[in-house]
TIROPA-402271 format. One record per residue (C-alpha): residue in one letter; chain; residue number from 1; x, y, z. Coordinates in pm, 1 decimal, always signed. Example, Ala and Ser with C-alpha at 12.3 -4.5 7.8 and 13.67 -1.06 7.14 Angstrom:
// TIROPA-402271
ATOM:aa:ch:i:X:Y:Z
ATOM:a:A:1:+1230.0:-450.0:+780.0
ATOM:s:A:2:+1367.0:-106.0:+714.0
***
This chain:
// TIROPA-402271
ATOM:aa:ch:i:X:Y:Z
ATOM:m:A:1:+4873.6:+9636.5:-2753.3
ATOM:k:A:2:+4698.8:+9543.3:-2429.7
ATOM:i:A:3:+4838.7:+9722.1:-2124.8
ATOM:l:A:4:+4735.2:+9658.7:-1765.5
ATOM:v:A:5:+4764.0:+9962.8:-1537.0
ATOM:v:A:6:+4800.0:+9888.0:-1165.7
ATOM:n:A:7:+4772.2:+10129.1:-874.2
ATOM:a:A:8:+4847.6:+9944.1:-550.5
ATOM:g:A:9:+4759.0:+10101.0:-216.5
ATOM:s:A:10:+4819.8:+9974.2:+134.6
ATOM:s:A:11:+4495.9:+9771.3:+133.5
ATOM:s:A:12:+4374.7:+9813.9:-223.3
ATOM:l:A:13:+4466.9:+9741.7:-583.6
ATOM:k:A:14:+4299.3:+9941.3:-861.1
ATOM:y:A:15:+4340.6:+9826.6:-1219.3
ATOM:q:A:16:+4247.7:+9912.5:-1577.3
ATOM:l:A:17:+4314.5:+9713.0:-1894.2
ATOM:f:A:18:+4376.4:+9939.3:-2194.6
ATOM:d:A:19:+4378.3:+9863.8:-2564.0
ATOM:m:A:20:+4652.9:+10089.4:-2696.2
ATOM:p:A:21:+4703.2:+10308.0:-2888.2
ATOM:t:A:22:+4326.4:+10367.6:-2903.9
ATOM:g:A:23:+4309.9:+10420.4:-2527.9
ATOM:n:A:24:+3991.3:+10215.4:-2499.3
ATOM:v:A:25:+3934.6:+10071.8:-2150.7
ATOM:l:A:26:+3851.8:+9703.3:-2186.7
ATOM:a:A:27:+3804.9:+9639.6:-1814.3
ATOM:k:A:28:+3861.7:+9807.8:-1481.1
ATOM:g:A:29:+3810.5:+9738.3:-1116.2
ATOM:n:A:30:+3926.2:+9762.7:-759.4
ATOM:c:A:31:+4035.0:+9510.2:-498.1
ATOM:e:A:32:+3950.8:+9660.5:-159.5
ATOM:r:A:33:+4033.8:+9567.5:+199.7
ATOM:i:A:34:+4328.3:+9343.7:+107.3
ATOM:g:A:35:+4435.1:+9145.5:+411.8
ATOM:i:A:36:+4105.2:+9211.2:+590.4
ATOM:d:A:37:+3771.3:+9101.3:+442.6
ATOM:g:A:38:+3828.8:+9147.0:+72.0
ATOM:l:A:39:+3589.5:+9297.9:-179.9
ATOM:i:A:40:+3638.1:+9318.1:-557.1
ATOM:t:A:41:+3451.2:+9525.0:-813.1
ATOM:h:A:42:+3506.6:+9436.7:-1180.2
ATOM:k:A:43:+3357.6:+9624.9:-1477.1
ATOM:c:A:44:+3368.3:+9563.0:-1852.8
ATOM:p:A:45:+3185.8:+9780.7:-2108.3
ATOM:g:A:46:+2881.0:+9597.0:-2239.1
ATOM:k:A:47:+2880.1:+9344.1:-1955.6
ATOM:e:A:48:+2710.0:+9334.9:-1619.9
ATOM:d:A:49:+2920.9:+9472.3:-1334.2
ATOM:y:A:50:+3063.1:+9206.9:-1104.1
ATOM:k:A:51:+3104.8:+9267.3:-731.8
ATOM:t:A:52:+3173.0:+9009.5:-465.4
ATOM:n:A:53:+3353.3:+8939.4:-140.4
ATOM:a:A:54:+3690.3:+8778.2:-199.3
ATOM:d:A:55:+3967.1:+8620.4:+1.4
ATOM:f:A:56:+4295.4:+8792.1:-81.1
ATOM:p:A:57:+4533.9:+8806.7:+213.6
ATOM:d:A:58:+4794.3:+9000.9:+12.9
ATOM:h:A:59:+4857.0:+9176.8:-319.4
ATOM:r:A:60:+4972.1:+8851.8:-479.9
ATOM:a:A:61:+4632.7:+8693.2:-418.4
ATOM:a:A:62:+4457.1:+9009.2:-536.7
ATOM:i:A:63:+4639.0:+9022.8:-870.8
ATOM:a:A:64:+4577.1:+8649.6:-918.8
ATOM:l:A:65:+4202.5:+8711.0:-886.4
ATOM:v:A:66:+4220.4:+9011.1:-1121.8
ATOM:l:A:67:+4389.3:+8800.5:-1390.4
ATOM:q:A:68:+4135.0:+8524.0:-1334.2
ATOM:l:A:69:+3850.3:+8768.4:-1396.6
ATOM:l:A:70:+4018.8:+8927.0:-1700.5
ATOM:t:A:71:+4051.0:+8583.3:-1863.6
ATOM:d:A:72:+3714.3:+8444.1:-1749.8
ATOM:k:A:73:+3495.1:+8332.3:-2042.9
ATOM:e:A:74:+3192.0:+8525.4:-1917.8
ATOM:k:A:75:+3333.6:+8813.4:-1713.3
ATOM:g:A:76:+3664.8:+8862.0:-1894.2
ATOM:v:A:77:+3789.5:+9032.1:-2208.2
ATOM:i:A:78:+4104.1:+8836.2:-2301.5
ATOM:e:A:79:+4168.3:+8468.6:-2362.9
ATOM:g:A:80:+4493.5:+8445.8:-2170.4
ATOM:v:A:81:+4743.8:+8641.0:-1962.5
ATOM:s:A:82:+4991.2:+8626.1:-2252.0
ATOM:e:A:83:+4780.0:+8890.2:-2431.2
ATOM:i:A:84:+4897.1:+9147.3:-2174.0
ATOM:e:A:85:+5215.2:+9282.2:-2331.8
ATOM:a:A:86:+5299.0:+9537.8:-2064.4
ATOM:v:A:87:+5203.2:+9649.0:-1713.8
ATOM:g:A:88:+5219.3:+10009.9:-1598.0
ATOM:h:A:89:+5267.9:+10064.5:-1224.9
ATOM:r:A:90:+5186.1:+10387.6:-1045.8
ATOM:f:A:91:+5445.2:+10500.4:-790.4
ATOM:a:A:92:+5393.3:+10814.0:-583.0
ATOM:h:A:93:+5768.5:+10867.5:-535.1
ATOM:g:A:94:+6064.6:+10817.5:-764.4
ATOM:g:A:95:+6317.1:+11000.9:-548.4
ATOM:e:A:96:+6596.8:+11192.7:-718.5
ATOM:k:A:97:+6719.1:+10912.7:-945.2
ATOM:l:A:98:+6398.8:+10801.3:-1116.8
ATOM:r:A:99:+6324.3:+11134.7:-1279.6
ATOM:a:A:100:+6110.4:+10991.8:-1561.1
ATOM:s:A:101:+5895.8:+10685.5:-1625.6
ATOM:a:A:102:+6118.3:+10378.6:-1656.5
ATOM:v:A:103:+6120.4:+10007.9:-1734.1
ATOM:l:A:104:+6148.6:+9837.6:-1395.1
ATOM:g:A:105:+6438.7:+9602.0:-1341.6
ATOM:a:A:106:+6630.9:+9482.0:-1037.5
ATOM:d:A:107:+6826.5:+9809.1:-1002.7
ATOM:e:A:108:+6515.2:+10026.4:-1014.5
ATOM:i:A:109:+6333.6:+9818.3:-754.3
ATOM:k:A:110:+6639.5:+9816.3:-529.2
ATOM:y:A:111:+6646.5:+10196.6:-546.8
ATOM:l:A:112:+6273.0:+10226.1:-477.8
ATOM:e:A:113:+6316.3:+10003.0:-173.3
ATOM:s:A:114:+6601.1:+10227.9:-53.9
ATOM:i:A:115:+6378.3:+10540.1:-50.8
ATOM:v:A:116:+6082.3:+10387.0:+132.8
ATOM:g:A:117:+6171.8:+10617.3:+421.6
ATOM:l:A:118:+6075.6:+10913.9:+201.7
ATOM:n:A:119:+5747.4:+10747.4:+111.5
ATOM:p:A:120:+5641.9:+10511.5:+392.5
ATOM:l:A:121:+5268.9:+10517.7:+315.5
ATOM:h:A:122:+5264.6:+10454.9:-60.2
ATOM:g:A:123:+5604.1:+10296.4:-128.8
ATOM:p:A:124:+5572.4:+9947.6:+26.4
ATOM:p:A:125:+5232.8:+9857.9:-129.3
ATOM:a:A:126:+5343.4:+9982.7:-472.2
ATOM:i:A:127:+5652.7:+9762.3:-454.6
ATOM:s:A:128:+5442.2:+9467.2:-333.9
ATOM:g:A:129:+5201.3:+9523.3:-621.9
ATOM:f:A:130:+5487.2:+9525.5:-871.3
ATOM:k:A:131:+5636.6:+9203.8:-735.7
ATOM:a:A:132:+5298.5:+9029.9:-744.9
ATOM:c:A:133:+5240.7:+9137.5:-1106.8
ATOM:k:A:134:+5594.3:+9047.9:-1212.2
ATOM:e:A:135:+5549.7:+8700.2:-1071.1
ATOM:a:A:136:+5206.9:+8652.9:-1231.8
ATOM:i:A:137:+5295.6:+8810.4:-1570.4
ATOM:p:A:138:+5669.7:+8745.1:-1606.0
ATOM:n:A:139:+5691.3:+8789.2:-1983.4
ATOM:a:A:140:+5535.9:+9136.2:-1993.1
ATOM:n:A:141:+5733.8:+9459.4:-1978.8
ATOM:h:A:142:+5682.6:+9631.0:-1643.1
ATOM:v:A:143:+5703.6:+10010.5:-1634.4
ATOM:g:A:144:+5704.1:+10246.5:-1336.8
ATOM:v:A:145:+5537.2:+10587.1:-1368.0
ATOM:f:A:146:+5626.0:+10826.5:-1086.0
ATOM:d:A:147:+5411.4:+11115.6:-960.8
ATOM:t:A:148:+5725.8:+11305.7:-864.7
ATOM:s:A:149:+5889.4:+11286.0:-1208.7
ATOM:y:A:150:+5683.5:+11573.2:-1351.8
ATOM:y:A:151:+5876.8:+11803.2:-1121.0
ATOM:s:A:152:+6223.4:+11670.8:-1199.7
ATOM:d:A:153:+6296.9:+11965.2:-1431.6
ATOM:m:A:154:+6213.0:+12237.0:-1180.0
ATOM:e:A:155:+6485.6:+12489.8:-1112.5
ATOM:e:A:156:+6698.2:+12430.4:-804.4
ATOM:y:A:157:+6569.7:+12750.1:-642.5
ATOM:a:A:158:+6214.8:+12611.8:-667.5
ATOM:y:A:159:+6283.3:+12286.0:-484.9
ATOM:i:A:160:+6563.3:+12359.3:-236.1
ATOM:y:A:161:+6438.2:+12458.2:+109.7
ATOM:p:A:162:+6612.2:+12745.9:+293.0
ATOM:i:A:163:+6753.7:+12515.6:+561.5
ATOM:p:A:164:+7117.4:+12402.2:+601.1
ATOM:y:A:165:+7215.0:+12275.3:+255.8
ATOM:e:A:166:+7379.1:+11970.9:+413.8
ATOM:l:A:167:+7033.5:+11841.2:+505.6
ATOM:y:A:168:+6954.6:+11822.8:+135.9
ATOM:e:A:169:+7286.8:+11662.4:+49.6
ATOM:e:A:170:+7271.2:+11399.5:+324.7
ATOM:y:A:171:+6899.0:+11331.6:+367.0
ATOM:k:A:172:+6757.1:+11453.1:+31.5
ATOM:i:A:173:+6519.4:+11694.0:+204.2
ATOM:r:A:174:+6372.8:+11902.9:-78.6
ATOM:r:A:175:+6043.9:+11980.3:-254.2
ATOM:y:A:176:+5942.9:+11674.9:-459.3
ATOM:g:A:177:+5580.4:+11747.1:-549.5
ATOM:f:A:178:+5305.3:+11490.8:-603.0
ATOM:h:A:179:+5000.1:+11425.4:-825.0
ATOM:g:A:180:+5237.0:+11489.4:-1115.1
ATOM:t:A:181:+5072.6:+11237.7:-1348.3
ATOM:s:A:182:+4736.6:+11411.3:-1304.1
ATOM:h:A:183:+4880.4:+11760.3:-1349.1
ATOM:r:A:184:+5070.4:+11648.3:-1659.1
ATOM:f:A:185:+4753.1:+11509.6:-1815.6
ATOM:v:A:186:+4522.2:+11806.8:-1752.0
ATOM:a:A:187:+4789.2:+12065.1:-1839.6
ATOM:g:A:188:+4841.7:+11883.9:-2168.7
ATOM:e:A:189:+4468.4:+11879.4:-2238.2
ATOM:a:A:190:+4442.6:+12251.1:-2156.6
ATOM:a:A:191:+4728.1:+12331.0:-2395.5
ATOM:k:A:192:+4539.2:+12145.3:-2670.7
ATOM:l:A:193:+4224.3:+12346.3:-2599.3
ATOM:l:A:194:+4423.5:+12668.1:-2609.9
ATOM:k:A:195:+4608.0:+12552.8:-2923.2
ATOM:k:A:196:+4918.4:+12693.5:-2761.9
ATOM:a:A:197:+5213.1:+12465.8:-2685.7
ATOM:d:A:198:+5402.0:+12725.8:-2478.5
ATOM:a:A:199:+5099.0:+12808.8:-2261.7
ATOM:k:A:200:+5121.6:+12921.4:-1900.2
ATOM:i:A:201:+4880.4:+12698.0:-1709.5
ATOM:i:A:202:+4782.3:+12660.6:-1343.9
ATOM:t:A:203:+4626.0:+12325.0:-1259.5
ATOM:c:A:204:+4433.3:+12264.9:-937.4
ATOM:h:A:205:+4407.9:+11894.8:-845.1
ATOM:l:A:206:+4157.8:+11916.2:-559.4
ATOM:g:A:207:+4044.4:+11608.4:-371.8
ATOM:n:A:208:+4097.8:+11450.2:-32.2
ATOM:g:A:209:+4460.4:+11529.1:-115.8
ATOM:s:A:210:+4508.8:+11854.5:-306.9
ATOM:s:A:211:+4791.3:+12020.4:-496.2
ATOM:i:A:212:+4839.6:+12310.1:-737.2
ATOM:t:A:213:+5101.1:+12320.6:-1012.8
ATOM:a:A:214:+5232.2:+12589.2:-1246.8
ATOM:t:A:215:+5328.1:+12467.0:-1595.2
ATOM:v:A:216:+5502.0:+12663.3:-1870.9
ATOM:n:A:217:+5558.7:+12515.7:-2215.7
ATOM:g:A:218:+5471.3:+12166.5:-2091.1
ATOM:k:A:219:+5715.4:+12178.5:-1797.6
ATOM:a:A:220:+5625.9:+12214.9:-1429.3
ATOM:i:A:221:+5801.6:+12513.1:-1272.9
ATOM:d:A:222:+5649.5:+12501.9:-924.8
ATOM:t:A:223:+5403.7:+12301.0:-715.4
ATOM:s:A:224:+5236.2:+12333.6:-377.5
ATOM:m:A:225:+5316.3:+11992.9:-227.9
ATOM:g:A:226:+5667.8:+11957.9:-95.9
ATOM:f:A:227:+5890.9:+11702.5:+75.1
ATOM:t:A:228:+5570.1:+11512.7:+151.5
ATOM:p:A:229:+5207.4:+11547.3:+35.5
ATOM:q:A:230:+5144.0:+11738.6:+360.2
ATOM:d:A:231:+5248.7:+12079.2:+218.9
ATOM:g:A:232:+5033.7:+12328.1:+29.5
ATOM:v:A:233:+4660.3:+12392.5:+65.4
ATOM:p:A:234:+4443.9:+12245.2:+344.6
ATOM:m:A:235:+4311.8:+11898.0:+256.2
ATOM:g:A:236:+4067.5:+11643.0:+393.3
ATOM:t:A:237:+4269.0:+11562.6:+704.9
ATOM:r:A:238:+4604.3:+11734.4:+633.2
ATOM:s:A:239:+4682.1:+12083.4:+756.4
ATOM:g:A:240:+4873.8:+12193.1:+448.1
ATOM:a:A:241:+5136.0:+12466.4:+488.3
ATOM:i:A:242:+5167.3:+12610.0:+839.5
ATOM:d:A:243:+5433.2:+12787.1:+1044.1
ATOM:p:A:244:+5684.2:+12503.7:+1114.3
ATOM:t:A:245:+5717.4:+12618.0:+1474.9
ATOM:v:A:246:+5354.3:+12515.4:+1529.8
ATOM:v:A:247:+5475.6:+12154.2:+1514.6
ATOM:t:A:248:+5734.1:+12186.3:+1791.4
ATOM:y:A:249:+5500.5:+12406.3:+1995.8
ATOM:i:A:250:+5226.4:+12141.1:+1983.2
ATOM:q:A:251:+5479.1:+11882.3:+2099.7
ATOM:k:A:252:+5582.1:+12100.8:+2394.1
ATOM:v:A:253:+5240.0:+12213.1:+2517.8
ATOM:k:A:254:+5079.4:+11871.5:+2476.4
ATOM:g:A:255:+5387.2:+11674.6:+2582.8
ATOM:i:A:256:+5366.3:+11444.7:+2283.2
ATOM:s:A:257:+5613.0:+11275.2:+2049.7
ATOM:a:A:258:+5699.4:+11370.3:+1692.3
ATOM:e:A:259:+5491.3:+11075.5:+1571.2
ATOM:e:A:260:+5187.5:+11195.0:+1767.9
ATOM:a:A:261:+5226.0:+11549.8:+1633.8
ATOM:d:A:262:+5256.4:+11410.6:+1282.2
ATOM:k:A:263:+4932.2:+11220.1:+1333.3
ATOM:i:A:264:+4751.7:+11539.2:+1438.0
ATOM:l:A:265:+4871.0:+11730.2:+1130.1
ATOM:n:A:266:+4816.0:+11444.6:+883.2
ATOM:k:A:267:+4506.0:+11270.2:+1015.1
ATOM:e:A:268:+4318.0:+11517.1:+1234.6
ATOM:s:A:269:+4362.8:+11854.9:+1064.8
ATOM:g:A:270:+4254.4:+12019.5:+739.4
ATOM:l:A:271:+3881.5:+12029.4:+665.2
ATOM:l:A:272:+3815.1:+11773.2:+939.2
ATOM:g:A:273:+4010.0:+11964.1:+1201.4
ATOM:v:A:274:+3848.2:+12300.7:+1133.7
ATOM:s:A:275:+3491.7:+12183.7:+1069.2
ATOM:g:A:276:+3482.4:+11917.5:+1338.4
ATOM:v:A:277:+3236.3:+11738.9:+1110.1
ATOM:t:A:278:+3415.2:+11525.6:+853.8
ATOM:s:A:279:+3685.9:+11533.7:+589.0
ATOM:d:A:280:+3430.2:+11498.3:+307.3
ATOM:c:A:281:+3361.9:+11823.6:+123.1
ATOM:r:A:282:+3003.2:+11728.1:+41.7
ATOM:d:A:283:+2911.7:+11671.1:+405.8
ATOM:i:A:284:+3087.0:+11993.1:+508.5
ATOM:r:A:285:+2888.3:+12187.6:+247.5
ATOM:e:A:286:+2567.2:+12039.7:+385.0
ATOM:a:A:287:+2665.0:+12125.9:+741.7
ATOM:a:A:288:+2751.4:+12481.4:+637.0
ATOM:a:A:289:+2413.6:+12517.8:+464.3
ATOM:n:A:290:+2249.9:+12408.8:+791.2
ATOM:g:A:291:+2424.8:+12684.8:+983.1
ATOM:n:A:292:+2744.2:+12517.4:+1104.8
ATOM:k:A:293:+2986.7:+12811.3:+1129.5
ATOM:r:A:294:+3299.8:+12596.3:+1155.0
ATOM:a:A:295:+3201.7:+12402.9:+843.6
ATOM:k:A:296:+3155.4:+12730.9:+657.6
ATOM:l:A:297:+3490.4:+12853.8:+789.1
ATOM:a:A:298:+3668.3:+12536.3:+670.5
ATOM:m:A:299:+3553.3:+12592.0:+312.0
ATOM:k:A:300:+3646.8:+12959.4:+323.8
ATOM:i:A:301:+3996.7:+12869.9:+445.0
ATOM:l:A:302:+4034.6:+12621.9:+159.0
ATOM:a:A:303:+3923.7:+12871.4:-108.3
ATOM:h:A:304:+4142.6:+13144.0:+43.7
ATOM:n:A:305:+4454.3:+12926.5:+33.9
ATOM:i:A:306:+4391.6:+12807.7:-323.4
ATOM:k:A:307:+4346.2:+13169.3:-434.2
ATOM:k:A:308:+4674.1:+13274.7:-270.1
ATOM:i:A:309:+4873.4:+13004.6:-449.7
ATOM:i:A:310:+4712.9:+13084.4:-785.1
ATOM:g:A:311:+4810.6:+13450.2:-742.3
ATOM:s:A:312:+5168.2:+13361.3:-653.2
ATOM:y:A:313:+5201.4:+13140.5:-961.7
ATOM:v:A:314:+5067.6:+13414.7:-1188.0
ATOM:a:A:315:+5345.6:+13636.2:-1051.6
ATOM:e:A:316:+5603.3:+13359.9:-1092.9
ATOM:m:A:317:+5506.7:+13292.9:-1455.7
ATOM:n:A:318:+5451.5:+13661.0:-1541.0
ATOM:g:A:319:+5097.5:+13584.3:-1650.9
ATOM:v:A:320:+4863.9:+13290.9:-1706.2
ATOM:d:A:321:+4672.7:+13156.7:-2006.4
ATOM:a:A:322:+4451.5:+12899.9:-1834.5
ATOM:l:A:323:+4331.2:+12790.9:-1491.8
ATOM:v:A:324:+4221.3:+12428.0:-1462.1
ATOM:f:A:325:+4014.3:+12251.1:-1195.4
ATOM:t:A:326:+4032.8:+11870.5:-1172.2
ATOM:a:A:327:+3990.6:+11568.0:-940.0
ATOM:g:A:328:+3699.1:+11491.8:-707.8
ATOM:i:A:329:+3646.5:+11835.8:-552.0
ATOM:g:A:330:+3779.7:+12037.5:-844.5
ATOM:e:A:331:+3546.7:+11864.9:-1090.0
ATOM:n:A:332:+3236.5:+11855.3:-870.0
ATOM:d:A:333:+3233.3:+12137.5:-614.2
ATOM:r:A:334:+3086.6:+12424.4:-815.4
ATOM:e:A:335:+3069.7:+12655.2:-512.7
ATOM:l:A:336:+3441.8:+12618.4:-445.3
ATOM:r:A:337:+3528.8:+12702.7:-805.5
ATOM:q:A:338:+3315.4:+13015.3:-779.3
ATOM:e:A:339:+3470.0:+13117.6:-446.3
ATOM:v:A:340:+3824.5:+13069.3:-576.4
ATOM:c:A:341:+3765.0:+13270.1:-894.1
ATOM:k:A:342:+3574.3:+13552.8:-726.9
ATOM:d:A:343:+3748.2:+13894.6:-734.2
ATOM:m:A:344:+4028.6:+13777.3:-964.5
ATOM:s:A:345:+3930.5:+13989.3:-1266.4
ATOM:f:A:346:+4246.6:+14197.7:-1225.7
ATOM:l:A:347:+4439.9:+13881.2:-1319.7
ATOM:g:A:348:+4207.7:+13814.1:-1612.7
ATOM:i:A:349:+4026.9:+13527.1:-1436.3
ATOM:e:A:350:+3649.9:+13559.6:-1469.9
ATOM:i:A:351:+3400.0:+13275.2:-1487.3
ATOM:d:A:352:+3046.4:+13242.0:-1616.8
ATOM:e:A:353:+2880.4:+13172.9:-1281.1
ATOM:a:A:354:+2559.5:+13040.3:-1435.9
ATOM:y:A:355:+2740.1:+12790.9:-1660.0
ATOM:n:A:356:+2973.5:+12695.9:-1374.4
ATOM:q:A:357:+2662.0:+12582.9:-1186.9
ATOM:s:A:358:+2506.6:+12398.0:-1481.8
ATOM:c:A:359:+2798.0:+12254.2:-1684.1
ATOM:p:A:360:+2781.9:+11873.4:-1722.0
ATOM:r:A:361:+2980.0:+11660.5:-1479.2
ATOM:g:A:362:+3247.9:+11425.1:-1605.3
ATOM:e:A:363:+3312.2:+11628.7:-1919.3
ATOM:v:A:364:+3554.8:+11901.1:-2024.9
ATOM:a:A:365:+3392.6:+12240.4:-1968.3
ATOM:d:A:366:+3502.9:+12595.4:-2048.0
ATOM:i:A:367:+3349.6:+12797.5:-1764.8
ATOM:s:A:368:+3521.8:+13125.0:-1860.6
ATOM:q:A:369:+3320.7:+13444.7:-1881.2
ATOM:k:A:370:+3284.4:+13558.8:-2241.3
ATOM:g:A:371:+3575.0:+13789.5:-2321.5
ATOM:a:A:372:+3784.7:+13682.4:-2019.5
ATOM:k:A:373:+4158.3:+13714.0:-2081.0
ATOM:v:A:374:+4224.9:+13383.0:-1904.4
ATOM:k:A:375:+4048.4:+13057.4:-1988.8
ATOM:t:A:376:+3908.1:+12861.9:-1692.4
ATOM:f:A:377:+3847.4:+12493.7:-1757.8
ATOM:v:A:378:+3707.6:+12194.8:-1572.4
ATOM:i:A:379:+3895.0:+11890.4:-1705.6
ATOM:p:A:380:+3840.7:+11538.2:-1567.1
ATOM:t:A:381:+4176.2:+11385.3:-1487.2
ATOM:n:A:382:+4292.6:+11053.1:-1632.9
ATOM:e:A:383:+4610.1:+10938.0:-1461.1
ATOM:e:A:384:+4559.8:+10578.4:-1572.4
ATOM:y:A:385:+4566.4:+10674.8:-1939.9
ATOM:m:A:386:+4892.6:+10866.6:-1888.2
ATOM:i:A:387:+5043.3:+10558.2:-1723.2
ATOM:a:A:388:+4927.5:+10342.1:-2014.9
ATOM:l:A:389:+5070.6:+10592.6:-2265.2
ATOM:d:A:390:+5411.8:+10604.0:-2094.8
ATOM:t:A:391:+5410.8:+10225.6:-2070.7
ATOM:q:A:392:+5332.6:+10193.4:-2440.9
ATOM:n:A:393:+5608.7:+10436.3:-2538.3
ATOM:l:A:394:+5871.2:+10264.8:-2324.3
ATOM:t:A:395:+5763.1:+9921.3:-2441.1
ATOM:k:A:396:+5801.3:+10029.3:-2803.5
***
């Protein structure tokens, strides 16, 4: 079964074509700068990479070019669009109704359009991407996979905020959580490595956007992101969790609107705001090594906040079997992993610092100290495969 996985952003459209159930990736690529001056990168194993400027004013034009490349005699891997039996679409937000991956019909899309207010950044392009694919591949099954669905089984006390309950009832203000597809994948892989289905696992998805999730017996019980992806640990440009009064205080002292305050906390804070250098961890590390005190402080704040959440989840789960690092920073920033795990031996978390520095990139690695009570893993995430797997199961 050939399944196309689509992840549509505001000005991008990433794709992978899977051969299921083997999970082999037949082709993958990315349409960038949609509506501006387009650029497409297309890769197929065993063939030369293809990269060129392209004219796609919208997602419809982008998906048309993707299908053209997939069926091209030289650059493609299939003879016709009819070979694509299903399309899996990544959605950041499924609201309260779409609590699991689902076949997308008129009712589901109508609901997703109704909750765009909860997800103004990612919702509209994901819906546009779906409509473009549905129009181009009408006979395929189209499945939505929602980052929030992994948290749909959390206890009410874990997702209800201590504000007037009517605000939840009327406006659905609650903790939703994000990056769920990534956390679900790496927690599942960690459970396999442990050979323990009921394992207590803490997964750290650390990138430009970062979140931490506690999983017990394959179910998420808590997560650091909240009503929006703004909550939790500091990120590239997001502040993460702060005293809520800071928001209104900033508005008062600067005389700015709610929208302007939101921009400060979402676009000008986090690693960028503290370091004053950039939002990119690699550049901040370099600046810190060259003596930039604010860059060094930014990384210390990040490690400190990650450590605090890990400790709270160990208390919440009454123990932990494995700690997992994943995503761009989690998989590649060896110094951060060391800083986070330092002085956590009381909890059973101890890493082999030498192997942490030398373990191969892009591969699963057990960086635990020999004899440590808790396993510490680096596991590359694979959200696209999880989307393909859900799509296959629902199509069957």
